[in-house]
Structure formats: structure tokens, C-alpha cells
N, C-alpha and C positions, 0 to 999 in steps of 0.2 A: 621513438622507442629508445630508451637509454641503453648504451652499451658499456658505460663505465660506472664504477661505484660512486655514489654521491653521499657525502656526510650530511646528516640532518639531526636536528634536535629530536628527542624521543617523541614529543607531541606532534611535531611536524611529520615524523616518519609514520605515525599512526594515521594521520590525515591523508598522507600520500598513498598509503596502502589501501585505505578504504575507498579513496577516489579511484585508484586503479582497478580495484575489485568491482566497483560500481560500473565503470566503463566497460569492463569485460562482460559483466552481466548483461548490460544493455546491448552490446555488440553481438554476443555469442550465446547468450542464455546461461543457465546454471552450469553446464558442463565446462564452459570456458573459464570459470573461476577456479583456478588452482593456485596453490602457493607458488609454484614455479613460474606460472604465467604472470602473476602479480609482481614477483621479484624481478623478472626480466623487464617488465614494463617500466619500473621506476629505478632500475639500476641498483638493486640490493641483491644479497644472497638469499637463498631459500631459508637459511638459518636466521637471517636478519628478520625476515617476515615472521617466522615462527617465534622469534624472541618476543615480538609484540603481540602476536595473536594465537600462538600455539599451532595446532594442526589445522587442516582444511575445515573440519567441522567447526572449530572455534572461530575461524575466520568468517565462515558463513553466518554463524550466529551474530557476530559483531556487525556484519553487513546487513543482516535483517533488522537489527536494532537501529542501525543507521537509516534504513529505509523507513522504519517506524517513526524516527524523529522527523524525517522529511514529511511524512504524511501528517504528523501532529502539527508541524510548522505551517504546512499548507492549509490544514483545516482551521487553525487558529486565525490565519490571515483571512480565510474566507469568512469565518464567523465575524471577525472585526468589521468586515465590509458589508455585512448584512444590514440594510437600512431598518431603523427602528426595531432592531432585534427580531425581525421576521425572517425565518429561514427561507433561503433560496435553494430548494431541493435539487434543481437541475445543476446549479453550480457546485453543490456539495458532491454530487455524483461524478462530475467531471474532475473535480479536485482529487478525490481519492483514486479514481480510475487512472488518472494520468501517471501516478506513481506506480501503481500496480502493473500497468502496461509496460513498464520499463524492466520487467523481469522479477520484481519483488514478490508478485503473487506466486510465481513458480518456486521461488526460494522459500517463501513461507509454507507452502504446501509440502514441499520436500522435507523441510526441517521438522515440521509437526508429524509427518508420516514416519519420520525416523525416531520419534519419541521425545523430541525436544518440547519443553513447555515454557512459555513466556511468563515470567513472574509479574510483568508489568500489566497494569489495568487502567482503564478509564480515559484514554486519550481522546475518545469521542464524547466525553461528558459534556463539553460545551455545546455540542450539537443536540444532545439529549435535552439539555435545559432550554435551549431556544425553541426547539420543536414543541416541547411541552408547554412553554409559555405562550407560543402561538396557538396551540390547541385551547388553552385556557381562555385567551382573548376571543377565540372564535365561538365560545359558548359550549364547546364539546370537549371538556378536559380529559375525562377518562382517567384510569390509574397511570401513575408514572411508570409502573412496570411495563405497561403496554408500549409506551414510548421507547423505553430501553430495548425491548424485544424487537421493535420495528427497526431501530437503528442497527441492532446486531444482525438482523436478517439482511438488511441492505448491505452492510459491511461484508458479510459472508458471501452474498451474491456477487459483489464486485471482485472479491479476492478469487473466487472460483472461476468467474467469467473470463478473466485474463488467460487462464490456462485451459479450461474445459468448455468455455462458452459456445464455441462454434460446433463442437461435437454434440453438446447437449441440445442446441437448436436443431441440428440435423436429425437428432433422435425424435424430435417432435414434428418432423415433417417439413421444416423450413428448408428451402432450396439451398444448394451448395454455395451459390454466390451470396445469397442473403445471409446465410448463417455466419459468414465471415465478418459481417458488419454488426458491431455491438450497439450502435446508436439506437435502433429501434427498441432493443431490449432494455436499454438504460432509460429511455423515455417511458416505457411501460412501468419500470420500477418507480420512477418519480410519480407518475399518475397513481399507481397502486398505493404508494406511501401517503400521498395527499388524501386519497379516498379512505384508507384504513384509519388514519388519525384525524380525519375531519378537518384537514388543513385547507385554507383558501388557495386558489391558484396563484402562482407567483406573479 
């Protein structure tokens, strides 16, 4: 943890601020991400952080967009690795969940609850297209809208699972210890998506 002020170029400062904010999010959750904590971690003043990202709300929005770029990059990498353009649903679920489990789900839920709206759209479009192409090849295409809604439902479930999954599973009668394990629920989602869209097993 830095104790002296460090001079950086503006772009380098922004990267350092986002990296520190992300580390704090992973380590301590949303409450740990404050302008003061970020500034202390990278050897800046509070005013220096505010110069680049404004107040805490602005910093959190920038952090969420950073998380969105990470998910987009991870999804694009996963899609590029899908053999013969056939979707691997299990790897897709693991890819998205891995980022959300690092605190980004909590951050997204909190910002949206506070009234923030993300103008960005479509970062799961490559997934939609490959899933729909797989449906078409399997002889059960159905409308493209159904594929989009299925991907949206999966994304929504994964985002909420990181924050509320254990509580929701307990409410359905799942035991305390089993409710803490998201794996079986994610397997259920993968199987449900394959069944609903008529996809072959991976």
C-alpha cells in the first residue's frame, strides 16, 4: 500500500484507479470501494481520484463498465474457442459467472437499484448468434427473439445468483450447506437452456 504520492500520466492514473477499485471490490465488496480507500492504495489524494472519476458514484459506474469490458473480452475469447461455431453452454456460464463472482454482480445490482441505466447494449450478441446458428443446424431454429430472451434470462440469473443465489435456493427448501454452492444451479441452467432451445449436448 503506497504511502507517498506518485506522479503518473493521466491514462496511467485512470488505469491505476480502476485496478485499485477492482482489488477493493474483490477483497471487501462494494462498501470497501471508496474514493479515499482507492486514493490511499495508489498513493494519490482524494482530489486526484475525483479529478479523473468525479465522486464515488461516478467511480462505481466507471468500475462497472470496466467489469462489463472484462465480461465482453472473456465472452469473445470463449466464443473464439468454440469448435465449429457450436456453443459450449457450460463454459459460457463459467466465463460470465467468474467475473460476476468477483463483486461485479453486487455492483451492477446496486447501481441499477439507485437508478443508473447503462446505455451500452449487445455485448452478448456473439453468443446469441452462435446459439441461434446451432439451433438452425439442429433442425429446430425457432425465432431469433427466443434465442435472445434465453440468453437474457441466463445473464439475469447469473448476475442475481452472485448476490442472492444462496438466499433464493434456501427459500426453495435447499439445505443451508447446499444453497451456498452455485454449481448445481448453473448446471441446471445449462441443461434448461439446451432443452428450451433444442440444442445438442456439448
